[in-house]
VMD Tcl script that draws the C-alpha trace (Angstrom):
set ca {
  {0.00 0.00 0.00}
  {1.31 3.46 -0.88}
  {2.25 5.91 1.86}
  {-0.43 8.31 0.64}
  {-3.08 5.69 1.38}
  {-1.75 5.34 4.92}
  {-2.06 9.11 5.42}
  {-5.58 8.96 4.01}
  {-6.57 6.27 6.50}
  {-5.04 8.38 9.29}
  {-7.69 11.01 8.48}
  {-10.44 8.56 9.42}
  {-12.34 9.87 12.48}
  {-11.75 6.79 14.64}
  {-8.08 6.41 13.75}
  {-7.54 10.18 13.87}
  {-8.91 10.31 17.42}
  {-6.66 7.43 18.49}
  {-3.63 9.11 16.91}
  {-4.50 12.37 18.72}
  {-4.69 10.54 22.07}
  {-1.26 9.04 21.43}
  {0.61 12.26 20.71}
  {-1.20 14.26 23.42}
  {-0.39 11.65 26.07}
  {3.20 11.44 24.79}
  {3.64 15.20 25.25}
  {2.21 15.11 28.78}
  {4.49 12.25 29.75}
  {7.52 14.00 28.28}
  {6.91 17.11 30.43}
  {6.53 15.04 33.60}
  {9.57 12.94 32.70}
  {11.75 16.04 32.30}
  {10.37 17.45 35.58}
  {11.17 14.22 37.40}
  {14.72 14.21 36.02}
  {15.27 17.78 37.24}
  {13.80 17.12 40.70}
  {15.83 13.94 41.15}
  {18.82 15.70 42.68}
  {21.18 12.72 42.44}
  {20.74 12.68 38.67}
  {18.89 9.36 38.39}
  {17.03 8.63 35.17}
  {14.16 6.17 34.80}
  {14.56 3.79 31.88}
  {11.12 2.13 31.84}
  {9.14 5.04 30.28}
  {11.81 5.34 27.57}
  {11.39 1.64 26.81}
  {7.62 2.09 26.55}
  {8.11 5.08 24.24}
  {10.45 3.00 22.09}
  {7.87 0.20 21.85}
  {5.12 2.71 20.96}
  {7.35 4.18 18.26}
  {7.98 0.68 16.91}
  {4.25 0.10 16.33}
  {3.93 3.45 14.54}
  {6.93 2.70 12.33}
  {5.42 -0.69 11.45}
  {2.44 1.09 9.91}
  {4.60 3.09 7.51}
  {7.17 0.34 6.97}
  {4.37 -1.91 5.72}
  {3.97 0.40 2.71}
  {7.20 -1.07 1.33}
  {5.77 -4.59 1.41}
  {3.37 -6.31 -0.92}
  {-0.08 -6.43 0.68}
  {-2.37 -9.37 -0.21}
  {-5.52 -8.59 -2.16}
  {-8.40 -7.71 0.15}
  {-6.16 -7.30 3.20}
  {-7.87 -5.37 6.03}
  {-5.32 -2.59 6.21}
  {-7.62 -0.40 8.30}
  {-7.64 -2.98 11.11}
  {-3.87 -3.34 10.83}
  {-3.34 0.41 11.34}
  {-5.93 0.64 14.12}
  {-4.47 -2.40 15.90}
  {-0.93 -0.99 15.87}
  {-2.12 2.42 17.09}
  {-4.05 0.78 19.94}
  {-0.88 -1.07 20.97}
  {1.12 2.15 20.67}
  {-1.39 3.89 22.95}
  {-1.06 1.04 25.45}
  {2.69 1.63 25.63}
  {2.17 5.40 25.98}
  {-0.34 4.74 28.77}
  {2.18 2.61 30.67}
  {4.91 5.19 30.04}
  {2.69 7.86 31.60}
  {2.06 5.78 34.73}
  {5.72 4.78 35.11}
  {6.70 8.46 34.84}
  {3.91 9.66 37.15}
  {4.85 7.06 39.78}
  {8.49 8.12 39.65}
  {7.71 11.85 39.74}
  {5.24 11.44 42.62}
  {7.81 9.45 44.61}
  {10.55 12.05 44.04}
  {8.25 14.92 44.97}
  {7.08 13.25 48.19}
  {10.63 12.19 49.10}
  {12.04 15.67 48.56}
  {9.16 17.32 50.41}
  {9.64 15.10 53.45}
  {13.38 15.76 53.47}
  {12.81 19.51 53.42}
  {10.12 19.42 56.09}
  {12.21 17.16 58.35}
  {15.13 19.55 57.98}
  {13.06 22.33 59.57}
  {13.15 22.29 63.40}
  {9.79 21.14 64.74}
  {9.18 24.34 66.69}
  {9.78 26.43 63.53}
  {7.52 24.54 61.12}
  {4.32 26.47 61.85}
  {6.17 29.71 61.19}
  {7.88 28.58 57.99}
  {5.44 26.15 56.34}
  {2.12 27.64 55.13}
  {-0.82 25.73 56.68}
  {1.67 23.34 58.22}
  {-0.74 20.77 59.70}
  {-2.88 20.65 56.55}
  {0.22 20.38 54.37}
  {1.58 17.39 56.30}
  {-1.89 15.80 56.36}
  {-2.15 16.05 52.55}
  {1.36 14.69 52.16}
  {0.42 11.65 54.26}
  {-2.73 11.05 52.18}
  {-1.04 11.06 48.77}
  {0.54 7.56 48.96}
  {-2.89 5.97 49.47}
  {-4.54 7.96 46.66}
  {-1.67 7.14 44.30}
  {-1.67 3.44 45.23}
  {-5.39 3.27 44.37}
  {-4.73 4.75 40.93}
  {-1.78 2.42 40.36}
  {-3.89 -0.58 41.39}
  {-6.67 0.36 38.95}
  {-4.47 1.15 35.94}
  {-4.30 -2.46 34.67}
  {-8.03 -3.14 35.01}
  {-9.38 0.19 33.79}
  {-11.44 0.11 30.60}
  {-10.00 1.97 27.61}
  {-13.00 4.33 27.70}
  {-12.08 5.23 31.31}
  {-8.33 5.63 30.74}
  {-8.59 9.37 30.07}
  {-10.35 9.90 33.41}
  {-7.71 7.86 35.27}
  {-4.95 9.93 33.68}
  {-6.75 13.16 34.67}
  {-7.04 11.96 38.27}
  {-3.31 11.22 38.43}
  {-2.50 14.56 36.77}
  {-4.56 16.33 39.41}
  {-2.54 14.64 42.17}
  {0.72 15.55 40.42}
  {-0.35 19.20 40.10}
  {-1.11 19.29 43.83}
  {2.27 17.78 44.68}
  {4.14 20.12 42.33}
  {2.33 23.13 43.82}
  {3.21 21.95 47.32}
  {6.82 21.36 46.28}
  {7.10 24.91 44.95}
  {5.63 26.34 48.15}
  {8.06 24.42 50.37}
  {10.99 24.95 48.03}
  {10.61 28.68 47.47}
  {8.39 30.15 50.20}
  {10.20 28.43 53.04}
  {13.58 29.45 51.62}
  {12.40 33.06 51.29}
  {11.07 33.15 54.85}
  {14.29 31.64 56.18}
  {16.41 34.23 54.38}
  {14.20 37.05 55.61}
  {14.49 35.79 59.19}
  {18.28 35.72 58.87}
  {18.27 39.27 57.48}
  {16.05 40.46 60.35}
  {18.38 38.88 62.91}
  {21.35 40.54 61.28}
  {19.64 43.93 61.43}
  {18.98 43.49 65.15}
  {22.59 42.54 65.82}
  {24.04 45.50 63.89}
  {25.59 48.19 66.13}
  {23.33 51.31 66.09}
  {26.41 53.59 65.90}
  {27.55 52.13 62.55}
}
mol new
graphics top color blue
foreach p $ca { graphics top sphere $p radius 0.5 }
foreach p [lrange $ca 0 end-1] q [lrange $ca 1 end] { graphics top cylinder $p $q radius 0.2 }
display resetview
């Protein structure tokens, strides 16, 4: 089959929607993967999502590579394309979850390290809504484990909703990370500046 015919089939509503889901999910995963790499302060990289991306790419390449082969008369090429795109989406779906799991772990780990580094009697002063923040941080592992447990049994029609739920948790964790990372640092610096002002000799 000629490449032009493949592109024509890609314009089909059903296949076009599947293709759109693939590249949109790929872009989301890529952003989270890069964020996780930056937050992982020891420079660790997670291989599993890259393997899933490679496998997804392989199914997409198969579609176009098949144009160089002789296709039997009456071959259901539509089903062949759709089947490979569905498998590609499956790999992208697993890549998203592998990345989200890794990012969520790194965020929670880094947050706990930063909170534990703050003296207990200073936490209410430095951490916004300290008790609520720690409560949320303790809840996340259970919410994430529920999503991870459901990912293999979720119906394809529900996969978008599962991804949205995990994205919502990631956004909350990232927001919390930024608050602890930047607000606490700013407050600490300001406290040090205030102390220095107090200790300065008034005759200078």
